[in-house]
C-alpha positions in Angstrom: 10.1 12.6 10.6 9.2 12.6 6.9 12.8 13.2 5.8 14.1 10.0 7.3 15.3 7.1 5.2 15.2 3.4 5.9 18.6 2.1 7.0 19.7 -0.4 9.6 21.7 2.1 11.6 19.3 5.0 11.2 15.5 4.7 10.7 14.9 1.3 12.2 17.1 -0.5 14.7 16.7 -4.2 13.8 16.0 -5.3 17.4 13.3 -2.6 17.9 11.7 -3.3 14.5 11.5 -7.0 15.3 9.9 -6.3 18.7 7.3 -4.0 17.2 6.5 -6.3 14.3 6.1 -9.3 16.7 3.8 -7.3 18.9 1.6 -6.1 16.1 1.6 -9.6 14.6 0.2 -11.2 17.7 -2.3 -8.4 18.1 -3.6 -8.7 14.6 -3.8 -12.5 13.9 -6.5 -13.8 16.2 -9.3 -12.0 14.6 -12.9 -13.3 14.3 -14.3 -10.7 11.9 -16.1 -11.1 8.7 -16.1 -9.0 5.6 -19.4 -7.6 4.4 -20.6 -9.7 1.5 -21.7 -6.6 -0.4 -19.6 -3.9 1.3 -21.0 -1.0 3.2 -20.3 1.7 0.7 -20.6 2.3 -3.0 -17.7 0.8 -4.8 -17.1 -2.1 -2.4 -16.9 -5.3 -4.2 -18.9 -8.4 -2.9 -16.2 -11.0 -3.6 -14.8 -11.1 -0.1 -17.4 -13.3 1.7 -16.6 -14.0 5.3 -13.0 -14.4 6.1 -11.4 -16.0 9.2 -7.7 -16.3 9.5 -6.7 -19.9 9.4 -3.6 -19.7 11.6 -4.1 -19.6 15.3 -2.5 -17.3 17.8 -0.1 -19.9 19.2 1.4 -20.8 15.8 1.8 -17.1 15.0 3.6 -16.4 18.2 6.1 -19.1 17.1 6.2 -17.7 13.5 6.8 -14.0 13.9 8.3 -12.4 10.7 11.2 -10.1 11.4 11.3 -8.1 8.1 14.5 -8.1 6.2 15.6 -4.9 4.3 17.0 -4.8 0.8 19.8 -2.4 1.4 20.2 -1.5 -2.2 17.4 1.0 -1.8 16.7 4.0 0.4 13.3 5.5 1.0 14.4 9.1 1.2 16.8 8.9 -1.8 14.9 6.5 -4.0 11.3 6.9 -3.0 10.9 3.2 -2.3 12.3 0.3 -0.3 11.7 -3.5 -0.4 11.4 -5.7 2.6 11.0 -9.4 2.8 9.4 -11.6 5.5 7.0 -8.9 6.6 4.2 -11.4 6.5 4.8 -15.1 7.0 4.0 -17.6 4.2 1.1 -19.1 6.2 -0.3 -15.6 6.8 0.1 -14.7 3.2 -1.8 -17.8 2.2 -4.7 -16.9 4.5 -4.8 -13.3 3.2 -4.7 -14.5 -0.4 -8.3 -15.8 0.1 -9.6 -12.3 0.8 -11.2 -11.7 -2.6 -11.5 -12.6 -6.2 -11.1 -10.7 -9.4 -8.5 -8.2 -10.4 -9.2 -5.3 -8.0 -11.3 -3.9 -5.2 -11.5 -0.5 -3.5 -12.5 0.8 -0.1 -11.2 -2.3 1.8 -10.9 -0.6 5.1 -14.6 0.0 5.2 -15.7 -3.2 3.4 -13.6 -5.6 5.4 -12.8 -5.3 9.1 -10.1 -8.0 8.6 -8.2 -5.6 6.3 -8.6 -2.7 8.7 -7.1 -4.9 11.4 -4.3 -6.0 9.0 -3.4 -2.4 8.4 -2.2 -2.2 12.0 0.4 -5.0 11.3 2.9 -3.0 9.2 2.3 0.3 11.2 5.6 -0.1 13.1 7.4 0.5 9.8 5.1 3.4 8.9 5.4 5.2 12.3 9.1 5.2 11.9 8.6 7.3 8.7 5.5 9.4 9.3 5.4 9.6 13.1 3.2 8.3 15.8 0.0 9.8 14.4 0.1 7.8 11.2 -3.1 6.0 10.2 -4.3 3.9 7.3 -6.4 6.1 5.0 -7.2 3.7 2.1 -7.0 0.0 1.2 -7.1 -1.4 -2.3 -6.7 -5.0 -3.6 -4.9 -5.7 -6.9 -4.3 -8.9 -8.9 -2.9 -9.8 -12.3 -4.9 -12.5 -14.1 -5.0 -13.8 -17.7 -8.2 -11.9 -18.2 -7.0 -8.7 -16.5 -3.4 -8.4 -17.7 -3.1 -4.9 -19.0 -0.4 -2.3 -19.1 -0.4 0.5 -16.5 1.3 3.7 -17.8 3.8 5.8 -15.9 2.0 7.9 -13.3 2.1 9.3 -9.8 -0.6 8.6 -7.2 -2.1 12.1 -7.0 -5.6 11.5 -5.9 -7.1 10.7 -2.5 -10.6 9.4 -1.5 -12.7 11.8 0.5 -16.0 11.6 2.3 -17.7 14.4 0.3 -16.8 17.1 -2.1 -15.8 20.5 -0.6 -14.2 22.9 -2.9 -11.1 24.2 -1.1 -7.9 26.1 -2.0 -5.2 23.8 -3.4 -7.6 20.9 -4.0 -8.7 20.1 -7.5 -9.0 17.6 -10.3 -12.2 16.2 -8.7 -13.4 12.8 -10.0 -15.8 10.0 -8.9 -14.5 6.4 -8.6 -17.0 3.7 -7.7 -19.3 6.4 -6.3 -16.6 7.9 -4.0 -15.3 11.5 -4.5 -11.6 11.7 -5.2 -9.5 14.9 -5.3 -5.9 15.9 -6.0 -4.6 17.5 -2.8 -1.6 19.9 -2.4 1.7 18.2 -2.8 2.4 18.8 0.9 -0.3 16.3 1.7 1.1 13.6 -0.6 4.6 14.2 0.7 3.4 13.2 4.2 1.9 9.9 3.0 3.4 6.4 2.6 2.1 3.4 0.6 2.7 -0.2 1.8 2.1 -2.9 -0.8 1.9 -6.3 0.9 2.5 -9.2 -1.5 0.5 -12.4 -1.1 2.4 -14.1 -4.0 5.9 -14.1 -5.4 6.3 -11.3 -8.0 8.9 -12.2 -10.6 10.2 -10.3 -13.6 7.8 -12.2 -15.9 4.7 -11.4 -13.9 4.3 -7.7 -14.6 6.0 -6.3 -11.5 5.7 -2.7 -10.5 8.4 -0.6 -12.1 9.6 2.6 -10.6 11.8 5.5 -11.6 14.3 5.9 -8.9 14.2 9.3 -7.2 11.3 10.8 -9.2 9.3 11.4 -6.0 11.6 14.3 -5.1 10.4 16.5 -7.9 6.8 17.1 -6.7 3.8 16.9 -9.0 5.2 16.3 -12.5 3.9 17.7 -15.8 3.5 15.4 -18.8 6.7 16.8 -20.3 8.6 16.1 -17.1 7.3 12.6 -17.0 8.5 12.0 -20.6 12.0 13.3 -19.6 12.0 10.9 -16.6 11.1 8.0 -18.8 14.0 8.8 -21.1 16.6 9.6 -18.5 15.5 8.1 -15.2 16.8 4.8 -13.7 14.1 2.2 -13.9 13.9 -0.5 -11.2 11.6 -3.5 -11.3 10.3 -4.2 -7.8 10.6 -8.0 -7.5 8.9 -8.6 -4.1 8.7 -12.2 -2.8 5.6 -13.7 -1.2 5.1 -12.1 2.3 7.3 -9.1 1.4 6.3 -5.5 1.1 7.1 -2.5 -1.1 7.1 0.8 0.7 6.8 3.8 -1.6 6.0 7.4 -1.7 2.8 8.3 -3.7 4.8 10.8 -5.9 7.2 8.2 -7.1 6.6 7.5 -10.8 5.5 3.9 -11.3 4.1 1.7 -14.0 3.6 -2.0 -14.9 3.7 -4.0 -18.1 1.4 -6.9 -19.0 2.7 -10.1 -17.4 4.6 -12.4 -19.8 3.5 -15.3 -17.8 0.2 -14.3 -16.2 -0.5 -15.8 -12.8 -1.6 -14.4 -9.4 0.1 -11.3 -8.2 -2.1 -10.5 -5.3 -1.3 -7.3 -3.5 -3.0 -5.5 -0.6 -2.2 -1.8 -1.1 -2.4 0.3 2.0 -2.0 4.1 2.0 -1.0 5.8 5.3 -1.4 9.5 6.2 -0.5 11.4 9.3 -2.7 14.5 9.2 -6.4 15.3 9.1 -7.4 17.1 6.0 -8.0 20.9 6.1 -11.1 22.9 5.1 -13.6 20.3 6.5 -12.5 17.6 4.1 -12.3 14.1 5.5 -10.5 10.9 4.5 -13.2 8.7 3.0 -12.2 5.4 4.7 -11.7 6.9 8.1 -14.9 9.0 8.2 -17.9 7.6 10.0 
């Protein structure tokens, strides 16, 4: 199913998407879970504290977001798509209190509430990756006056794994916050999908994510190829409203500039996969 693209008539029938989103919404909101104040693993930030959703089940049942598609973009052709109203404003406000600072890793392990949240947009992900899709990694991003730097053009080439096992096709090993990361074969990345849930409006002056349309289709790019894409590719600024989501392929070239008007641009970044890793390797945040 990885070759499908998001359209109203093809990938997601509106009625079925609304039904699935409503079901997942109700299942995920009435959570009484706390986040570890220190995190269970190396690299988990302690800024979460305990978090309890402030919106009760009854109000959520009457406030189910339907998800509206920006039809200018196509996931298969462009490598990304933008949806609005994936998360209601009240839900986004509750989620915005998850953490502090400019970034945190390993959220699926550090915070059960985020692990539960990852089930909410899964109806969209299953339509792309298939029924076996699962959340493999969670990251929190924010842009603040004290953390307002440029992010250069790049592809998301690394995945977090439970331990280092040297295996064919896996290389570029690194350690981030104590967790092994590796660059897998392109075939692994092509069967992944990222969902970036926005807790704030992201406007043109707030350092939005910029993408080069269609660059995901060329596999892993060399530095020279990236330079050519920068010169000739079509750049799109992903202006996602509060409660909206950006769905993108990891191989899509993306970047962000410093915000001209720095203010919160809180994003919960969820990476989904569909296959277990080969050669005994395990996804870090799903391994127990």
